[in-house]
DSSP file (Angstrom, degrees, kcal/mol; ACC not computed):
  #  RESIDUE AA STRUCTURE BP1 BP2  ACC     N-H-->O    O-->H-N    N-H-->O    O-->H-N    TCO  KAPPA ALPHA  PHI   PSI    X-CA   Y-CA   Z-CA
    1    1 A M              0   0    0      0, 0.0     7,-2.5     0, 0.0     2,-0.3   0.000 360.0 360.0 360.0 128.8  -78.4  -72.7   72.3
    2    2 A S  E     +A    7   0A   0    120,-0.3     5,-0.2     5,-0.3     2,-0.2  -0.978 360.0 159.5-154.6 166.4  -75.2  -71.2   71.0
    3    3 A G  E >   +A    6   0A   0      3,-2.6     3,-2.1    -2,-0.3   121,-0.1  -0.663  65.2   5.4 171.8 133.1  -72.0  -72.1   69.3
    4    4 A G  T 3  S-     0   0    0      1,-0.3     3,-0.1    -2,-0.2   135,-0.0   0.797 127.5 -54.2  60.6  31.1  -69.3  -70.5   67.3
    5    5 A G  T 3  S+     0   0    0      1,-0.3     2,-0.3     0, 0.0    -1,-0.3   0.346 120.5 103.2  84.3  -8.7  -70.6  -67.0   67.9
    6    6 A R  E <   -A    3   0A   0     -3,-2.1    -3,-2.6     2,-0.0     2,-0.3  -0.814  49.1-178.4-105.2 148.5  -74.0  -67.9   66.5
    7    7 A S  E     -A    2   0A   0     -2,-0.3     2,-0.3    -5,-0.2    -5,-0.3  -0.968  21.3-165.9-145.7 162.1  -77.0  -68.6   68.7
    8    8 A L        -     0   0    0     -7,-2.5    -2,-0.0    -2,-0.3     2,-0.0  -0.912  19.5-145.9-148.0 115.8  -80.6  -69.6   68.7
    9    9 A T     >  -     0   0    0     -2,-0.3     4,-2.3     1,-0.1     5,-0.2  -0.297  29.7-109.0 -76.3 167.2  -82.8  -69.1   71.7
   10   10 A F  H  > S+     0   0    0      1,-0.2     4,-2.5     2,-0.2     5,-0.2   0.882 122.6  53.8 -63.2 -36.9  -85.6  -71.6   72.6
   11   11 A A  H  > S+     0   0    0      1,-0.2     4,-2.4     2,-0.2    -1,-0.2   0.909 109.1  47.8 -63.2 -41.2  -88.1  -68.9   71.6
   12   12 A Q  H  > S+     0   0    0      2,-0.2     4,-2.6     1,-0.2    -2,-0.2   0.876 110.3  52.2 -66.7 -36.8  -86.4  -68.5   68.2
   13   13 A A  H  X S+     0   0    0     -4,-2.3     4,-2.1     2,-0.2    -2,-0.2   0.914 110.7  47.7 -64.3 -41.6  -86.4  -72.3   67.8
   14   14 A A  H  X S+     0   0    0     -4,-2.5     4,-1.9     2,-0.2    -2,-0.2   0.914 112.4  49.1 -64.6 -42.3  -90.1  -72.3   68.5
   15   15 A Q  H  X S+     0   0    0     -4,-2.4     4,-2.3     1,-0.2    -2,-0.2   0.903 110.3  50.8 -63.7 -41.1  -90.7  -69.5   66.1
   16   16 A K  H  X S+     0   0    0     -4,-2.6     4,-2.8     1,-0.2     5,-0.3   0.891 107.9  53.3 -63.5 -39.2  -88.7  -71.2   63.4
   17   17 A A  H  X S+     0   0    0     -4,-2.1     4,-2.9     1,-0.2    -1,-0.2   0.895 109.3  48.8 -61.6 -40.1  -90.8  -74.4   63.9
   18   18 A I  H  < S+     0   0    0     -4,-1.9    -2,-0.2     2,-0.2    -1,-0.2   0.914 112.2  48.8 -65.6 -41.9  -93.9  -72.4   63.4
   19   19 A E  H  < S+     0   0    0     -4,-2.3    -2,-0.2     1,-0.2    -1,-0.2   0.924 117.4  39.9 -63.3 -45.1  -92.5  -70.8   60.2
   20   20 A I  H  < S+     0   0    0     -4,-2.8    -2,-0.2    -5,-0.1    -1,-0.2   0.898  92.4 173.3 -71.9 -40.7  -91.4  -74.2   58.8
   21   21 A G    ><  +     0   0    0     -4,-2.9     3,-1.9    -5,-0.3     5,-0.2  -0.299  32.9  84.9  70.2-152.1  -94.6  -75.9   60.0
   22   22 A G  G >>>S-     0   0    0      1,-0.3     6,-1.8     2,-0.2     5,-1.4  -0.323 110.6  -2.7  60.2-127.7  -95.4  -79.5   59.1
   23   23 A K  G 345S+     0   0    0      1,-0.2    -1,-0.3     4,-0.2    29,-0.2   0.618 130.9  63.2 -74.3 -11.8  -93.8  -82.1   61.3
   24   24 A F  G <45S+     0   0    0     -3,-1.9    26,-2.5    -7,-0.2    -1,-0.2   0.761 112.1  30.6 -85.5 -25.0  -92.0  -79.4   63.4
   25   25 A D  T <45S-     0   0    0     -3,-0.7    21,-2.7    24,-0.2    22,-0.4   0.275 117.4 -97.0-118.4  11.3  -95.1  -77.6   64.7
   26   26 A G  T  <5S+     0   0    0     -4,-0.5    19,-0.2    24,-0.3    -3,-0.2   0.471  92.6 113.5  93.0   1.9  -97.5  -80.5   64.9
   27   27 A H  S   <S+     0   0    0     -5,-1.4     2,-0.5     1,-0.2    -4,-0.2   0.782  80.9  46.1 -76.6 -25.3  -99.4  -80.0   61.7
   28   28 A E  S    S-     0   0    0     -6,-1.8    -2,-0.3    -7,-0.0    -1,-0.2  -0.977  79.9-172.3-116.4 120.7  -98.0  -83.3   60.3
   29   29 A L        -     0   0    0     -2,-0.5    -6,-0.1    -3,-0.1     4,-0.1  -0.815  30.2 -97.8-113.5 150.6  -98.2  -86.2   62.8
   30   30 A P    >   -     0   0    0      0, 0.0     3,-0.5     0, 0.0    -1,-0.1  -0.312  27.5-131.7 -60.2 148.3  -96.8  -89.7   62.7
   31   31 A A  T 3  S+     0   0    0      1,-0.2     2,-0.6    23,-0.0    -2,-0.0   0.784  97.6  66.5 -72.3 -27.1  -99.3  -92.4   61.5
   32   32 A D  T 3  S+     0   0    0      2,-0.0    23,-0.9    22,-0.0    24,-0.7  -0.255  76.7 103.6 -98.0  48.1  -98.4  -94.7   64.4
   33   33 A I  S <  S-     0   0    0     -2,-0.6    21,-0.1    -3,-0.5    23,-0.1  -0.909  74.6-102.1-120.9 155.9  -99.7  -92.7   67.4
   34   34 A N     >  -     0   0    0     -2,-0.3     4,-2.2     1,-0.1     3,-0.2  -0.269  31.8-108.1 -76.6 164.8 -102.9  -93.3   69.3
   35   35 A N  H  > S+     0   0    0      1,-0.2     4,-2.5     2,-0.2     5,-0.2   0.831 116.8  56.0 -62.1 -36.0 -106.1  -91.3   68.7
   36   36 A Y  H  > S+     0   0    0      1,-0.2     4,-2.3     2,-0.2    -1,-0.2   0.917 109.4  46.9 -64.0 -42.5 -105.8  -89.4   72.1
   37   37 A T  H  > S+     0   0    0     -3,-0.2     4,-3.0     2,-0.2     5,-0.3   0.902 110.3  53.3 -65.1 -40.7 -102.3  -88.2   71.2
   38   38 A K  H  X S+     0   0    0     -4,-2.2     4,-2.5     1,-0.2    -2,-0.2   0.930 110.5  46.9 -58.9 -45.9 -103.5  -87.2   67.7
   39   39 A K  H  X S+     0   0    0     -4,-2.5     4,-1.9     2,-0.2    -2,-0.2   0.916 114.8  46.4 -63.2 -43.2 -106.3  -85.1   69.2
   40   40 A S  H  X S+     0   0    0     -4,-2.3     4,-1.1     2,-0.2    -2,-0.2   0.932 114.9  45.5 -65.5 -46.6 -104.0  -83.5   71.8
   41   41 A A  H  X S+     0   0    0     -4,-3.0     4,-0.9     1,-0.2     3,-0.3   0.884 111.2  53.3 -65.9 -38.3 -101.3  -82.7   69.2
   42   42 A T  H >< S+     0   0    0     -4,-2.5     3,-0.5    -5,-0.3    -1,-0.2   0.888 106.2  53.5 -63.2 -38.8 -103.8  -81.3   66.7
   43   43 A A  H 3< S+     0   0    0     -4,-1.9    -1,-0.2     1,-0.2    -2,-0.2   0.792 115.6  40.0 -66.1 -27.3 -105.2  -79.0   69.4
   44   44 A L  H >< S+     0   0    0     -4,-1.1     3,-1.5    -3,-0.3    -1,-0.2   0.473  85.5 131.3 -99.5  -4.4 -101.7  -77.6   70.0
   45   45 A A  T <<  +     0   0    0     -4,-0.9   -19,-0.2    -3,-0.5     4,-0.1  -0.171  69.9  20.2 -56.3 138.5 -100.5  -77.5   66.4
   46   46 A G  T 3  S+     0   0    0    -21,-2.7    -1,-0.2     2,-0.3   -20,-0.1   0.475  92.8 103.1  86.1   3.1  -98.9  -74.3   65.3
   47   47 A Q  S <  S-     0   0    0     -3,-1.5     2,-0.3   -22,-0.4    -2,-0.1   0.488  93.0 -61.8 -97.3  -3.4  -98.0  -73.0   68.8
   48   48 A G  S    S-     0   0    0    -23,-0.3    -2,-0.3    -4,-0.2    -1,-0.3  -0.962  87.4 -15.0 153.0-168.6  -94.3  -73.8   68.7
   49   49 A L        -     0   0    0     -2,-0.3     2,-0.4    -3,-0.1   -24,-0.2  -0.467  62.7-174.0 -67.5 129.6  -91.8  -76.7   68.3
   50   50 A M        -     0   0    0    -26,-2.5     2,-0.5    -2,-0.2   -24,-0.3  -0.991  17.2-165.7-132.7 132.9  -93.5  -80.0   68.9
   51   51 A G        -     0   0    0     -2,-0.4     2,-0.5   -26,-0.1   -27,-0.1  -0.974  10.1-177.4-115.6 120.3  -92.1  -83.5   69.2
   52   52 A V        -     0   0    0     -2,-0.5     2,-0.3   -29,-0.2    -2,-0.0  -0.975   8.4-167.3-120.3 123.6  -94.6  -86.4   68.9
   53   53 A A        -     0   0    0     -2,-0.5    -2,-0.0     1,-0.1     2,-0.0  -0.696  34.0 -81.2-110.8 160.8  -93.4  -89.9   69.3
   54   54 A R        +     0   0    0     -2,-0.3   -21,-0.2     1,-0.1    -1,-0.1  -0.324  46.5 166.7 -57.6 133.6  -94.9  -93.3   68.6
   55   55 A D        +     0   0    0    -23,-0.9   -22,-0.2     1,-0.1    -1,-0.1   0.024  43.8 101.0-141.3  30.5  -97.1  -94.4   71.4
   56   56 A T        +     0   0    0    -24,-0.7     2,-0.1   -22,-0.1   -23,-0.1  -0.302  49.5 166.3-110.0  47.4  -99.0  -97.4   70.0
   57   57 A Y        -     0   0    0      1,-0.1     7,-0.1    -3,-0.1     2,-0.0  -0.383  30.4-128.0 -67.3 137.6  -97.0 -100.1   71.7
   58   58 A G        -     0   0    0     -2,-0.1     2,-0.7     1,-0.1    -1,-0.1  -0.243  20.4-105.8 -77.9 170.5  -98.5 -103.5   71.7
   59   59 A R        +     0   0    0      1,-0.1     4,-0.1     2,-0.1    -1,-0.1  -0.893  43.6 160.8-101.1 113.7  -99.0 -105.8   74.7
   60   60 A D  S    S-     0   0    0     -2,-0.7    -1,-0.1     2,-0.4     3,-0.1  -0.031  78.9 -69.9-120.7  29.2  -96.5 -108.6   74.7
   61   61 A G  S    S+     0   0    0      1,-0.4     2,-0.3     0, 0.0    -2,-0.1   0.218 111.9  95.3 102.4 -14.5  -96.7 -109.6   78.3
   62   62 A T        -     0   0    0      0, 0.0    -2,-0.4     0, 0.0     2,-0.4  -0.829  67.1-134.5-108.5 151.0  -95.1 -106.4   79.7
   63   63 A S        -     0   0    0     -2,-0.3     2,-0.3    -3,-0.1    -4,-0.0  -0.839  14.9-153.1-103.7 140.5  -96.9 -103.4   80.9
   64   64 A K        -     0   0    0     -2,-0.4     2,-0.3    -7,-0.1    -5,-0.0  -0.804   3.5-156.5-107.3 151.1  -95.8  -99.9   80.0
   65   65 A S        -     0   0    0     -2,-0.3     2,-0.4     2,-0.0    28,-0.2  -0.925   6.9-148.8-123.7 155.7  -96.4  -96.7   81.9
   66   66 A Y  E     -B   92   0B   0     26,-2.1    26,-3.3    -2,-0.3     2,-0.4  -0.960   7.8-166.4-128.6 141.5  -96.5  -93.2   80.6
   67   67 A V  E     -B   91   0B   0     -2,-0.4     2,-0.5    24,-0.2    24,-0.2  -0.988   5.4-165.4-129.1 135.1  -95.5  -89.9   82.2
   68   68 A A  E     -B   90   0B   0     22,-2.5    22,-2.7    -2,-0.4     2,-0.4  -0.989  14.1-163.8-117.0 125.7  -96.2  -86.4   81.2
   69   69 A G  E     -B   89   0B   0     -2,-0.5     2,-0.4    20,-0.2    20,-0.2  -0.875   5.7-166.5-112.1 143.4  -94.1  -83.7   82.9
   70   70 A F  E     -B   88   0B   0     18,-3.0    18,-2.5    -2,-0.4     2,-0.4  -0.995   6.6-170.2-129.3 130.7  -94.9  -80.0   83.0
   71   71 A A  E     -B   87   0B   0     -2,-0.4     2,-0.6    16,-0.2    16,-0.2  -0.959  17.4-148.6-124.9 139.4  -92.4  -77.3   84.1
   72   72 A E  E     -B   86   0B   0     14,-2.8    13,-3.2    -2,-0.4    14,-1.6  -0.932  30.2-176.0 -99.7 123.0  -92.7  -73.6   84.8
   73   73 A V  E     -B   84   0B   0     -2,-0.6     2,-0.5    11,-0.3    11,-0.2  -0.868  23.2-143.3-122.4 154.3  -89.4  -71.9   83.9
   74   74 A E  E     -B   83   0B   0      9,-2.6     9,-2.0    -2,-0.3     2,-0.5  -0.975  20.2-167.6-115.4 127.3  -88.1  -68.4   84.1
   75   75 A V  E     -B   82   0B   0     -2,-0.5     2,-0.9     7,-0.2     7,-0.2  -0.963  19.3-143.9-121.3 128.5  -85.9  -67.2   81.3
   76   76 A D     >  -     0   0    0      5,-3.2     4,-3.3    -2,-0.5     5,-0.3  -0.811  14.3-161.2 -85.7 107.5  -83.7  -64.1   81.3
   77   77 A V  T  4 S+     0   0    0     -2,-0.9    -1,-0.2     1,-0.2     5,-0.0   0.705  86.0  54.8 -67.9 -18.8  -84.1  -63.0   77.6
   78   78 A E  T  4 S+     0   0    0      1,-0.1    -1,-0.2     3,-0.1    -2,-0.0   0.909 124.8  18.9 -77.5 -44.0  -81.0  -60.8   77.9
   79   79 A T  T  4 S-     0   0    0     -3,-0.2    -2,-0.2     2,-0.1     3,-0.1   0.660  94.4-126.1-102.7 -19.3  -78.6  -63.5   79.1
   80   80 A G     <  +     0   0    0     -4,-3.3    -3,-0.1     1,-0.3     2,-0.1   0.428  59.9 144.6  84.1  -2.0  -80.4  -66.7   78.1
   81   81 A L        -     0   0    0     -5,-0.3    -5,-3.2    -6,-0.1     2,-0.3  -0.438  25.2-178.5 -70.2 145.2  -80.2  -68.0   81.7
   82   82 A Y  E     -B   75   0B   0     -7,-0.2     2,-0.3    -2,-0.1    -7,-0.2  -0.974  14.7-167.8-143.5 155.6  -83.1  -70.0   82.9
   83   83 A K  E     -B   74   0B   0     -9,-2.0    -9,-2.6    -2,-0.3     2,-0.6  -0.995  28.3-114.6-144.5 150.2  -84.3  -71.8   86.0
   84   84 A V  E     +B   73   0B   0     -2,-0.3   -11,-0.3   -11,-0.2     3,-0.1  -0.731  28.5 178.4 -85.1 122.3  -87.1  -74.2   86.8
   85   85 A L  E     +     0   0B   0    -13,-3.2     2,-0.3    -2,-0.6   -12,-0.2   0.813  66.9   0.9 -91.9 -36.3  -89.6  -72.7   89.1
   86   86 A D  E     -B   72   0B   0    -14,-1.6   -14,-2.8     2,-0.0     2,-0.4  -0.994  58.8-169.7-153.9 149.9  -92.1  -75.5   89.4
   87   87 A Y  E     +B   71   0B   0     -2,-0.3     2,-0.4   -16,-0.2   -16,-0.2  -0.994   5.5 176.6-145.5 135.6  -92.5  -79.1   88.0
   88   88 A V  E     -B   70   0B   0    -18,-2.5   -18,-3.0    -2,-0.4     2,-0.4  -0.996   9.4-161.5-137.6 144.1  -95.3  -81.5   88.1
   89   89 A A  E     -B   69   0B   0     -2,-0.4     2,-0.4   -20,-0.2   -20,-0.2  -0.968   4.3-156.6-126.2 143.0  -95.6  -85.0   86.6
   90   90 A V  E     -B   68   0B   0    -22,-2.7   -22,-2.5    -2,-0.4     2,-0.4  -0.973  14.7-156.4-119.1 132.6  -98.7  -87.0   85.8
   91   91 A V  E     -B   67   0B   0     -2,-0.4     2,-0.6   -24,-0.2   -24,-0.2  -0.907  18.6-167.7-117.7 135.2  -98.4  -90.8   85.5
   92   92 A D  E     +B   66   0B   0    -26,-3.3   -26,-2.1    -2,-0.4    -2,-0.0  -0.888  43.2 130.2-113.5  95.2 -100.5  -93.4   83.8
   93   93 A C        -     0   0    0     -2,-0.6     2,-0.2     1,-0.4    -1,-0.1   0.380  57.6-125.4-132.2   2.4  -99.1  -96.6   85.2
   94   94 A G  S    S+     0   0    0     -3,-0.1    -1,-0.4     2,-0.1     2,-0.3  -0.578  73.5   8.8  85.8-151.4 -102.0  -98.7   86.5
   95   95 A T  S    S-     0   0    0     -2,-0.2     2,-0.6     1,-0.1     0, 0.0  -0.500  72.1-138.2 -72.1 128.2 -102.2 -100.0   90.0
   96   96 A V        +     0   0    0     -2,-0.3    -1,-0.1     1,-0.2    -2,-0.1  -0.781  22.2 178.9 -91.4 121.3  -99.6  -98.5   92.3
   97   97 A I  S    S+     0   0    0     -2,-0.6    -1,-0.2     1,-0.3    -2,-0.0   0.874  79.4  19.7 -85.9 -42.6  -98.1 -101.1   94.6
   98   98 A H     >  -     0   0    0      1,-0.1     4,-2.2     2,-0.0     3,-0.4  -0.858  66.2-167.9-133.9  96.3  -95.6  -98.8   96.4
   99   99 A P  H  > S+     0   0    0      0, 0.0     4,-2.6     0, 0.0     5,-0.2   0.843  87.6  52.0 -56.7 -40.0  -96.4  -95.1   96.2
  100  100 A R  H  > S+     0   0    0      1,-0.2     4,-2.1     2,-0.2     5,-0.1   0.891 110.2  49.0 -66.8 -36.9  -93.0  -93.9   97.5
  101  101 A S  H  > S+     0   0    0     -3,-0.4     4,-2.2     2,-0.2    -1,-0.2   0.914 111.0  50.1 -66.2 -42.3  -91.2  -96.0   95.0
  102  102 A L  H  X S+     0   0    0     -4,-2.2     4,-2.7     1,-0.2     5,-0.2   0.929 109.5  51.7 -60.6 -45.3  -93.3  -94.7   92.2
  103  103 A G  H  X S+     0   0    0     -4,-2.6     4,-2.6     1,-0.2     5,-0.3   0.898 109.6  49.9 -58.4 -41.6  -92.7  -91.1   93.4
  104  104 A G  H  X S+     0   0    0     -4,-2.1     4,-2.3     1,-0.2    -1,-0.2   0.898 111.6  48.2 -63.9 -41.0  -89.0  -91.7   93.3
  105  105 A Q  H  X S+     0   0    0     -4,-2.2     4,-2.2     2,-0.2    -2,-0.2   0.924 114.2  45.6 -64.5 -45.2  -89.1  -93.2   89.8
  106  106 A V  H  X S+     0   0    0     -4,-2.7     4,-2.0     2,-0.2    -2,-0.2   0.947 118.0  41.1 -66.9 -49.0  -91.2  -90.3   88.5
  107  107 A L  H  X S+     0   0    0     -4,-2.6     4,-2.5    -5,-0.2    -1,-0.2   0.871 113.8  54.2 -69.1 -34.8  -89.1  -87.5   90.1
  108  108 A G  H  X S+     0   0    0     -4,-2.3     4,-2.1    -5,-0.3    -1,-0.2   0.902 108.4  49.4 -63.3 -40.4  -85.9  -89.3   89.2
  109  109 A G  H  X S+     0   0    0     -4,-2.2     4,-2.2     2,-0.2    -2,-0.2   0.888 110.4  51.1 -64.7 -38.7  -86.9  -89.5   85.6
  110  110 A G  H  X S+     0   0    0     -4,-2.0     4,-2.6     2,-0.2    -2,-0.2   0.921 109.5  49.6 -62.7 -44.1  -87.7  -85.8   85.7
  111  111 A M  H  X S+     0   0    0     -4,-2.5     4,-2.5     1,-0.2    -2,-0.2   0.874 108.9  52.8 -64.0 -36.7  -84.3  -85.0   87.1
  112  112 A L  H  X S+     0   0    0     -4,-2.1     4,-2.1     2,-0.2    -1,-0.2   0.923 110.0  48.9 -62.1 -43.6  -82.6  -87.1   84.4
  113  113 A G  H  X S+     0   0    0     -4,-2.2     4,-2.5     2,-0.2    -2,-0.2   0.912 110.9  49.1 -62.6 -43.4  -84.5  -85.1   81.8
  114  114 A F  H  X S+     0   0    0     -4,-2.6     4,-3.1     1,-0.2     5,-0.3   0.906 109.0  54.0 -62.2 -40.4  -83.5  -81.8   83.4
  115  115 A G  H  X S+     0   0    0     -4,-2.5     4,-2.5     1,-0.2    -1,-0.2   0.910 109.5  47.1 -59.9 -42.5  -79.9  -83.0   83.5
  116  116 A H  H  X S+     0   0    0     -4,-2.1     4,-1.9     2,-0.2    -1,-0.2   0.929 113.8  47.9 -63.3 -44.6  -80.0  -83.8   79.8
  117  117 A A  H  < S+     0   0    0     -4,-2.5    -2,-0.2     1,-0.2    -1,-0.2   0.910 117.7  40.8 -64.7 -42.2  -81.6  -80.4   79.0
  118  118 A Y  H  < S+     0   0    0     -4,-3.1    -1,-0.2     1,-0.2    -2,-0.2   0.866 120.5  43.0 -72.2 -36.0  -79.1  -78.5   81.1
  119  119 A G  H  < S+     0   0    0     -4,-2.5     2,-0.3    -5,-0.3    -2,-0.2   0.635  95.9  82.3 -92.4 -14.6  -76.1  -80.5   80.0
  120  120 A Q     <  -     0   0    0     -4,-1.9     2,-0.5    -5,-0.2    15,-0.1  -0.632  60.2-154.9 -94.1 153.4  -76.5  -80.8   76.3
  121  121 A H  E     -C  134   0C   0     13,-1.4    13,-3.3    -2,-0.3     2,-0.4  -0.968   5.4-160.3-131.5 113.7  -75.6  -78.2   73.8
  122  122 A W  E     -C  133   0C   0     -2,-0.5     2,-0.5    11,-0.2  -120,-0.3  -0.792   2.2-159.2 -98.5 136.9  -77.3  -78.0   70.4
  123  123 A V  E     -C  132   0C   0      9,-2.5     9,-2.0    -2,-0.4     2,-0.5  -0.961   4.8-155.2-115.1 129.2  -75.7  -76.1   67.6
  124  124 A Y  E     -C  131   0C   0     -2,-0.5     2,-0.8     7,-0.2     7,-0.2  -0.918   6.2-148.8-108.2 123.9  -77.9  -74.9   64.7
  125  125 A D  E  >> -C  130   0C   0      5,-3.3     4,-2.3    -2,-0.5     5,-0.7  -0.817   7.5-165.1 -91.4 107.4  -76.2  -74.4   61.3
  126  126 A Q  T  45S+     0   0    0     -2,-0.8    -1,-0.2     1,-0.2     5,-0.0   0.803  83.9  56.1 -66.6 -29.3  -78.2  -71.6   59.6
  127  127 A Q  T  45S+     0   0    0      1,-0.2    -1,-0.2    -3,-0.1    -2,-0.0   0.935 123.9  21.0 -68.3 -46.1  -76.7  -72.3   56.2
  128  128 A Y  T  45S-     0   0    0      2,-0.1    -2,-0.2    -3,-0.1    -1,-0.2   0.527  97.3-127.6-102.7  -8.1  -77.8  -75.9   56.0
  129  129 A G  T  <5 +     0   0    0     -4,-2.3     2,-0.2     1,-0.2    -3,-0.2   0.728  64.9 131.6  70.0  20.8  -80.6  -75.9   58.6
  130  130 A S  E   < -C  125   0C   0     -5,-0.7    -5,-3.3     2,-0.0     2,-0.3  -0.641  43.5-149.5-104.0 163.3  -79.0  -78.8   60.4
  131  131 A K  E     -C  124   0C   0     -7,-0.2     2,-0.3    -2,-0.2    -7,-0.2  -0.925   7.6-166.3-129.0 156.6  -78.3  -79.3   64.1
  132  132 A A  E     -C  123   0C   0     -9,-2.0    -9,-2.5    -2,-0.3     2,-0.5  -0.995  22.3-122.4-141.9 146.2  -75.7  -81.2   65.9
  133  133 A L  E     -C  122   0C   0     -2,-0.3     2,-0.4   -11,-0.2   -11,-0.2  -0.782  32.2-176.5 -90.0 127.1  -75.3  -82.2   69.6
  134  134 A R  E     -C  121   0C   0    -13,-3.3   -13,-1.4    -2,-0.5     3,-0.1  -0.925  29.2-112.2-121.2 147.8  -72.1  -81.0   71.2
  135  135 A E    >   -     0   0    0     -2,-0.4     3,-1.9   -15,-0.1   -15,-0.1  -0.522  49.9 -89.4 -72.1 146.5  -70.8  -81.6   74.6
  136  136 A P  T 3  S+     0   0    0      0, 0.0    -1,-0.1     0, 0.0     3,-0.1  -0.302 113.2  19.7 -57.6 138.8  -70.8  -78.6   76.9
  137  137 A G  T 3  S+     0   0    0      1,-0.3     2,-0.4    -3,-0.1    -2,-0.0   0.327  89.3 130.0  85.6  -7.9  -67.6  -76.6   76.7
  138  138 A V    <   -     0   0    0     -3,-1.9     2,-0.3     1,-0.1    -1,-0.3  -0.670  60.3-124.1 -82.4 131.0  -66.5  -78.1   73.3
  139  139 A V        -     0   0    0     -2,-0.4     2,-0.1    -3,-0.1    -1,-0.1  -0.576  26.0-119.2 -75.5 131.8  -65.5  -75.5   70.8
  140  140 A D        -     0   0    0     -2,-0.3    -1,-0.1     1,-0.1  -137,-0.0  -0.436  15.2-152.0 -72.3 145.0  -67.5  -75.7   67.5
  141  141 A Q              0   0    0      1,-0.2    -1,-0.1    -2,-0.1    -2,-0.0   0.373 360.0 360.0-103.2   3.9  -65.5  -76.3   64.4
  142  142 A Y              0   0    0      0, 0.0    -1,-0.2     0, 0.0    -2,-0.0   0.470 360.0 360.0-111.3 360.0  -67.6  -74.7   61.7
């Protein structure tokens, strides 16, 4: 993450989340998450930046599926360059009708996520502690 001559690595962002604590490192969790998520997030609290989203969706005639993806990445701490070495996804989707189609959906969703991660550029304002999303290549104005 960089912008305007200032930068913040992912490791620094994780360290800052631990320092700030609360909702940033998993010690404060949303009230509207299921018990399994609460137990999992509580077990990981304080280890870095954590985002926990609502997952107590009701049943209104549609079925939801859930995917958890895990990536092994290699980061050059000198340059900030990184590459994905391995990726695995686990799906909770019920009965699978067409396995190849499910595989395409899961891996396609992962690739979409990687595209967002590679293509988005976050700028952190150290004075105000705020962040802003910038398009890649756009010069920061502050």
